[in-house]
C-alpha positions in Angstrom: -19.7 -12.3 26.3 -21.5 -14.2 29.1 -18.9 -12.6 31.5 -20.0 -9.0 30.0 -23.6 -9.6 30.4 -23.0 -11.1 34.1 -21.0 -8.1 35.0 -22.9 -5.3 33.3 -25.8 -6.3 35.8 -23.7 -4.8 38.7 -23.1 -1.6 36.9 -26.5 -0.6 35.6 -26.3 -2.8 32.5 -25.2 -1.6 28.9 -27.5 1.1 28.1 -28.7 1.4 24.5 -28.6 5.2 24.7 -24.8 5.3 25.4 -23.0 7.2 22.9 -20.8 4.1 21.9 -23.5 1.6 22.3 -22.9 0.7 18.5 -19.4 -0.3 19.4 -20.6 -3.0 21.5 -22.8 -4.3 19.0 -19.7 -4.5 16.6 -17.8 -6.2 19.2 -20.5 -8.8 19.6 -20.4 -9.4 15.8 -16.7 -10.3 16.1 -15.4 -13.6 16.9 -12.1 -13.3 18.2 -11.4 -16.8 19.8 -9.5 -18.1 16.7 -6.8 -15.7 17.6 -5.9 -17.4 20.8 -4.0 -20.2 19.3 -1.9 -17.7 17.2 -0.9 -15.4 20.1 -0.9 -17.8 23.1 2.9 -18.5 22.8 3.7 -14.8 23.3 3.5 -15.2 27.1 5.1 -17.7 29.2 2.9 -19.9 31.4 5.2 -21.7 33.6 6.8 -18.6 35.5 6.2 -15.0 36.2 3.0 -13.1 36.8 -0.1 -14.7 34.8 -0.9 -12.8 31.6 -4.3 -10.9 31.2 -6.8 -12.4 29.0 -5.2 -12.1 25.5 -8.6 -12.2 23.7 -9.8 -9.3 25.9 -6.7 -7.5 25.4 -7.2 -7.6 21.6 -10.7 -6.7 21.8 -10.0 -3.8 23.9 -7.6 -2.4 21.4 -10.5 -2.8 18.7 -12.7 -1.0 20.9 -10.2 1.9 21.5 -9.9 2.5 17.7 -13.8 2.0 17.1 -14.4 4.6 19.8 -12.0 7.2 18.2 -9.2 6.9 20.9 -5.5 7.2 19.7 -3.7 6.8 23.1 -3.4 4.1 25.4 -3.1 6.4 28.4 -6.6 8.1 27.5 -8.1 4.7 26.8 -7.1 3.2 30.1 -8.4 6.5 31.9 -11.5 6.2 30.1 -12.1 2.6 31.1 -11.4 3.5 34.6 -13.9 6.5 34.7 -16.7 4.7 32.8 -17.4 0.9 33.4 -19.1 0.8 30.0 -15.6 0.6 28.2 -14.1 -1.9 30.5 -17.2 -4.1 30.2 -17.2 -4.0 26.4 -13.6 -5.0 26.2 -14.3 -7.9 28.7 -12.5 -6.6 31.8 -13.9 -6.1 35.4 -14.3 -2.3 35.8 -12.4 -2.7 39.2 -9.3 -4.5 37.5 -8.6 -2.6 34.3 -4.9 -3.3 32.9 -2.5 -0.5 33.1 -1.1 1.5 30.3 2.2 -0.6 30.5 0.1 -3.7 29.9 -1.3 -2.4 26.8 2.1 -1.4 25.5 3.7 -4.7 26.3 0.7 -6.6 24.6 1.4 -4.3 21.5 5.2 -5.1 21.4 4.5 -8.6 21.9 2.4 -8.6 18.9 4.7 -6.8 16.8 7.5 -9.0 18.2 9.4 -5.9 19.1 12.7 -6.9 20.9 13.5 -5.6 24.3 15.5 -2.5 23.3 16.1 1.1 24.0 13.6 3.7 22.6 16.3 5.4 20.6 18.7 4.0 18.0 22.0 5.8 17.1 22.8 6.4 13.6 24.1 9.2 11.3 21.9 12.3 11.0 19.7 12.8 8.0 19.9 15.9 5.9 17.0 18.0 6.1 14.9 18.2 3.2 13.9 21.4 1.5 11.4 21.9 -1.3 14.5 23.2 -3.6 16.1 19.7 -3.2 14.3 18.2 -6.2 13.2 19.7 -9.5 9.4 19.8 -10.6 9.8 16.8 -12.9 10.9 14.5 -9.9 8.0 15.7 -7.6 5.5 14.7 -10.0 3.5 11.8 -8.7 3.0 10.3 -12.3 6.8 10.6 -13.4 8.0 6.9 -13.3 11.1 7.6 -15.3 13.5 7.3 -12.4 11.8 4.1 -11.3 11.2 2.4 -14.5 14.3 0.4 -14.6 13.8 -0.6 -11.0 10.6 -2.0 -12.0 11.9 -3.9 -15.0 14.7 -5.5 -13.0 12.6 -6.7 -10.3 10.0 -8.0 -12.8 12.9 -10.0 -14.5 14.0 -11.3 -11.3 10.7 -12.6 -10.3 9.9 -13.8 -13.5 13.3 -16.0 -13.4 12.2 -17.9 -10.0 9.6 -20.7 -9.7 6.1 -19.9 -9.2 5.0 -21.9 -6.2 2.1 -19.9 -4.3 1.0 -21.2 -0.9 -2.6 -22.6 -0.7 -5.1 -19.9 0.1 -7.0 -22.2 2.5 -3.8 -22.2 4.8 -3.6 -18.5 4.7 -7.3 -18.0 5.7 -7.0 -20.7 8.4 -4.1 -19.1 10.0 -1.5 -21.9 9.2 0.6 -20.3 6.4 4.3 -19.5 6.7 4.5 -15.7 7.5 8.5 -15.8 7.9 9.3 -14.0 4.6 7.3 -10.8 6.1 9.0 -8.3 8.3 8.7 -9.5 11.9 6.5 -6.8 13.0 3.9 -8.0 10.2 3.9 -11.6 10.8 1.5 -12.2 13.7 -1.0 -9.2 12.7 -1.1 -10.3 9.1 -1.9 -13.8 10.2 -4.8 -12.5 12.5 -6.0 -10.0 10.0 -6.4 -12.9 7.2 -7.6 -15.8 9.5 -10.1 -13.6 11.5 -11.3 -10.8 9.3 -10.6 -11.5 5.7 -11.7 -15.1 5.9 -15.1 -14.1 7.8 -15.7 -11.4 5.0 -15.2 -14.1 2.4 -17.6 -16.5 4.5 -20.1 -13.6 4.4 -19.7 -13.2 0.7 -18.3 -9.6 0.8 -15.0 -10.6 -0.8 -15.5 -12.9 -4.0 -12.2 -15.0 -4.1 -13.4 -16.5 -7.7 -13.4 -13.2 -9.1 -11.3 -11.0 -7.1 -10.9 -7.4 -8.3 -8.5 -5.0 -6.2 -7.5 -1.3 -6.4 -4.3 0.0 -5.3 -3.1 3.3 -3.9 -0.5 4.7 -1.6 -0.2 7.8 0.8 2.4 9.3 3.1 2.2 9.1 6.8 4.0 11.6 9.0 5.8 10.1 12.1 5.7 11.7 15.4 9.4 11.5 15.6 11.9 14.3 15.2 13.8 14.2 11.9 17.0 15.5 13.6 17.1 13.3 16.4 18.8 13.9 19.6 22.6 14.7 19.9 24.9 12.2 21.9 28.0 14.1 21.3 29.6 17.2 22.7 30.1 19.1 19.6 29.3 22.9 19.6 27.2 23.6 16.3 26.3 27.2 17.6 26.8 29.8 14.9 27.4 27.2 12.0 25.6 26.5 9.0 23.8 23.3 8.4 26.5 21.9 6.1 29.1 22.7 8.9 27.2 20.8 11.7 28.8 17.6 13.0 28.1 14.1 11.6 28.3 12.2 15.0 25.8 9.7 15.8 22.4 11.0 17.0 19.6 9.0 18.7 16.3 8.4 16.5 13.0 7.4 17.8 12.0 6.3 14.5 15.1 5.1 12.8 13.2 3.6 9.5 11.6 7.1 8.8 12.8 8.9 5.8 12.0 12.0 3.9 9.4 11.7 1.0 7.7 14.0 -1.4 3.8 14.1 -1.0 2.5 15.1 -4.4 -1.1 15.6 -3.2 -0.2 18.2 -0.3 2.9 19.3 -2.3 5.2 19.0 0.6 8.1 16.9 2.1 6.9 14.4 4.7 9.1 12.7 7.2 7.7 9.3 7.8 6.7 6.3 6.0 4.6 5.3 2.9 1.5 3.4 3.2 0.3 1.2 0.3 -3.0 -0.9 0.4 -4.8 -3.1 -2.0 -8.7 -2.8 -1.7 -11.1 -5.6 -3.0 -14.1 -4.4 -4.6 -16.9 -6.1 -6.7 -19.5 -5.1 -9.1 -22.1 -7.4 -7.5 -22.2 -5.1 -4.2 -21.0 -1.7 -3.0 -18.7 -3.3 -0.3 -15.1 -2.3 -0.5 -12.6 -3.6 1.8 -8.9 -3.5 2.7 -7.1 -6.8 1.5 -3.5 -6.0 2.0 -1.5 -3.3 3.8 2.1 -2.7 3.6 4.5 0.1 5.0 7.6 1.1 3.2 10.2 4.0 3.0 8.6 7.3 2.6 10.6 8.0 -0.7 9.6 4.6 -2.2 7.6 5.3 -5.5 3.9 3.9 -5.6 4.9 1.8 -8.7 7.7 0.0 -6.8 5.4 -0.5 -3.7 2.7 -1.9 -6.0 5.0 -4.4 -7.4 5.9 -5.5 -3.9 2.3 -5.7 -2.7 1.1 -7.7 -5.7 4.0 -10.1 -5.2 2.9 -10.6 -1.6 -0.6 -11.1 -2.2 -0.2 -13.7 -5.1 3.0 -15.4 -3.9 3.0 -14.9 -0.3 -0.8 -15.3 0.7 -2.0 -17.4 -2.3 -4.6 -14.9 -3.6 -5.6 -14.9 -7.3 -6.0 -11.6 -8.5 -8.2 -11.4 -11.6 -8.0 -7.5 -12.2 -6.0 -4.8 -10.6 -6.9 -1.1 -11.0 -4.1 1.4 -10.6 -3.4 5.0 -11.5 -1.1 6.4 -14.1 1.8 6.6 -11.6 2.1 2.6 -12.2 2.1 2.6 -16.2 5.5 0.6 -16.3 6.0 -2.1 -18.9 7.9 -4.4 -16.4 4.6 -4.4 -14.3 2.4 -5.3 -17.3 4.8 -8.2 -18.3 4.9 -9.6 -14.8 1.3 -9.6 -14.3 0.4 -11.0 -17.8 3.1 -13.6 -18.2 3.4 -14.9 -14.5 0.0 -14.1 -12.8 -2.4 -13.8 -15.7 -3.8 -10.8 -14.1 -5.5 -8.0 -16.0 -4.1 -4.5 -15.1 -6.4 -1.5 -15.7 -3.8 1.5 -15.8 -4.3 4.9 -17.7 -1.5 5.6 -20.1 1.0 8.2 -18.6 1.1 11.5 -20.3 4.6 12.4 -19.4 5.8 11.9 -23.2 2.7 13.4 -24.7 4.8 16.4 -26.0 6.8 14.0 -28.5 3.5 14.3 -30.8 4.5 18.0 -31.5 5.3 17.1 -35.1 2.8 14.5 -35.7 1.7 14.5 -39.4 -0.5 12.3 -41.5 1.1 8.8 -41.5 -0.5 5.6 -42.6 0.6 2.1 -42.1 0.9 -0.3 -45.1 1.5 -4.1 -44.1 2.7 -3.1 -40.6 5.3 -0.5 -42.1 4.8 3.3 -41.5 4.6 5.5 -44.7 6.0 9.1 -44.3 4.4 12.2 -45.7 6.5 11.9 -48.8 5.0 8.5 -49.5 8.1 6.7 -48.6 8.4 3.7 -46.3 10.2 4.4 -43.1 13.4 2.6 -42.3 13.4 -0.2 -39.8 15.7 0.7 -37.1 15.6 -2.3 -34.7 13.5 -3.5 -31.8 13.4 -2.0 -28.4 13.1 -5.0 -25.9 12.7 -3.0 -22.8 9.5 -1.2 -24.1 8.6 -3.9 -26.5 8.4 -1.5 -29.5 9.7 -1.4 -33.0 11.7 1.6 -34.0 11.4 3.3 -37.5 13.4 6.4 -38.8 13.0 8.9 -41.4 14.3 7.2 -44.8 16.4 10.4 -45.6 18.0 10.6 -42.3 18.7 7.0 -42.2 21.0 7.4 -45.3 23.2 4.2 -44.5 20.2 2.2 -45.3 18.6 4.2 -48.1 21.5 5.5 -50.0 19.3 6.1 -53.1 17.0 8.9 -51.3 18.8 12.3 -51.5 16.1 14.8 -51.0 12.7 15.3 -49.5 10.3 18.3 -49.6 9.0 17.6 -45.9 12.3 17.2 -44.2 12.8 20.7 -43.2 9.1 21.8 -43.5 7.3 20.6 -40.3 8.3 16.9 -40.5 10.7 17.1 -37.4 12.8 19.7 -35.8 15.8 17.4 -35.4 18.6 16.4 -37.4 18.1 12.8 -36.5 15.0 12.8 -38.4 11.4 11.7 -37.8 11.2 8.6 -35.5 8.1 6.4 -35.3 7.3 3.6 -32.9 5.0 0.7 -33.8 3.9 -1.9 -31.2 3.7 -5.6 -31.7 0.5 -7.7 -30.4 2.7 -8.8 -27.4 3.2 -5.2 -26.0 1.1 -5.9 -22.7 1.0 -2.3 -22.1 -1.1 -1.2 -25.1 -2.7 -4.6 -25.7 -4.0 -5.4 -22.2 -6.0 -8.4 -21.4 -9.0 -6.0 -20.9 -9.2 -4.0 -24.1 -8.3 -0.1 -23.4 -11.2 2.1 -23.3 -13.9 -0.7 -23.5 -17.0 -0.5 -21.4 -15.6 -3.0 -18.8 -12.1 -1.2 -18.9 -13.8 2.0 -17.8 -16.0 0.4 -15.1 -12.6 -0.9 -13.7 -10.9 2.3 -13.9 -13.8 4.3 -12.0 -13.7 1.5 -9.3 -10.1 2.3 -8.5 -11.1 5.4 -6.2 -12.1 2.9 -3.6 -8.6 2.6 -2.6 -8.4 6.2 -1.9 -11.7 6.1 0.1 -10.4 3.3 2.4 -7.2 5.2 3.0 -9.1 8.3 3.9 -11.4 6.2 6.2 -8.2 5.1 8.2 -7.2 8.8 8.3 -10.3 10.6 9.4 -12.8 8.1 10.6 -10.0 6.1 12.7 -7.9 9.3 13.4 -4.6 8.1 12.0 -3.8 11.7 11.3 -4.1 12.5 15.0 -2.1 9.5 16.3 1.1 10.4 18.0 3.3 7.4 17.5 6.6 6.6 16.1 8.1 3.5 14.5 7.2 1.6 11.5 6.0 -1.4 13.5 3.8 0.9 15.7 2.3 2.5 12.8 1.6 -0.9 11.2 -0.2 -1.9 14.3 -2.5 1.2 14.2 -3.2 0.8 10.5 -4.0 -2.8 10.7 -6.4 -2.4 13.5 -8.1 0.3 11.7 -8.4 -2.1 8.7 -10.0 -4.7 11.0 -12.5 -2.1 12.2 -13.4 -1.5 8.5 -14.3 -5.3 7.9 -16.3 -5.2 11.1 -18.4 -2.1 10.0 -19.0 -3.8 6.6 -20.3 -7.1 8.4 -23.1 -5.0 10.2 -23.9 -2.8 7.2 -23.8 -5.2 4.2 -24.2 -8.7 6.0 -26.2 -8.1 8.9 -28.7 -10.8 8.0 -26.0 -13.3 7.4 -24.3 -12.9 10.9 -24.9 -15.7 13.4 
């Protein structure tokens, strides 16, 4: 900062009436010196041209996001035209780095190998709205993903639980090798320089950590049909008759996925975020960000994010608030048995039509009594859903041969020859008997706080211009998103903890 104050005098100073003077105040409140030990090994010191100041390069990327710029080309031009932007970045206005220097710095942070911009692979089929039924487009329809969650939960429960110490994560000394290579450095910087500072400023309470989770779709700038590499002639042919030769894709990890909010297909990636909130203050900050296939359901990505938070970063989540798309028994079992985390999830209403023939029933010593005042027949236990099945005593003739007639069987009791089926739930059914009682005052408070994850994602999209960003590649998308999350922390420091900043 002394360099900025010294150089500013030669260019008329940093005037307080500048339209982005607040960005300079935000950068002043940000201490980026701890990132140098993390990224200094990215550049060789014994050969080649000396690298630019790494801290200044990182600060310039933050300034670009805070100023609403989405392109390194435009940002470099702006720094060369107006010395103000070069000075707040820590550069001499007469020696601003080039566009290629910024792209090289970005690729080194992402550990992006030296490779071609395109990747040959088989072409994707173009998605149309008729490809899936209405039931499969529903965001809250978890039926195709229920067994995936249950299998993943069982696999995690079979492993030993040895989370890393949280102090190492916040100090930047944890082992990020289990993360994708493009997340390792940036996640370490995010936790050690931004999340740790928010914890010091008491904006994140690690002793009573409450988070909300939500996901969204991000459309990539790359073309979904790629670029032809062969000499096949597809003119005059239908899409099904086109050749299946390899094509070059700029974003090989992009996939088609259904966006239930906008009701359209999106070719890109799926963003999922865990946002920390507290009832002690109104500050809500991003805590964990992950990118996955665009076709991945929110419930699957939520399990992955919670696993990372608690067993990769060492966080202890007391309460997690999610929407009805996450209402899967495997997620409840994993959170309750292994992590001792309270889940606040509304019940999914997909099977609400099963109560069409609901009649007056009562329980007697845990046994349902039907309309004919007969105890229903026990028909086993469903371990996958943690519930007890009871059948109509007349329909279950094998176990009740003495019962031969019922005045209600064909008179509105059930429309099936199988007979009326009722389920009861034992006390260890974590979906109904949650750690925080359903519909209690505390449960409703946590349910209302879930919208903070939606607001955090909306800030990234509109305030930090993610929707206007023209980039391709899951790693480069993660670069933009994690920097937007860092800027959210910086904004919160000045708004909610300005009196505690040093």
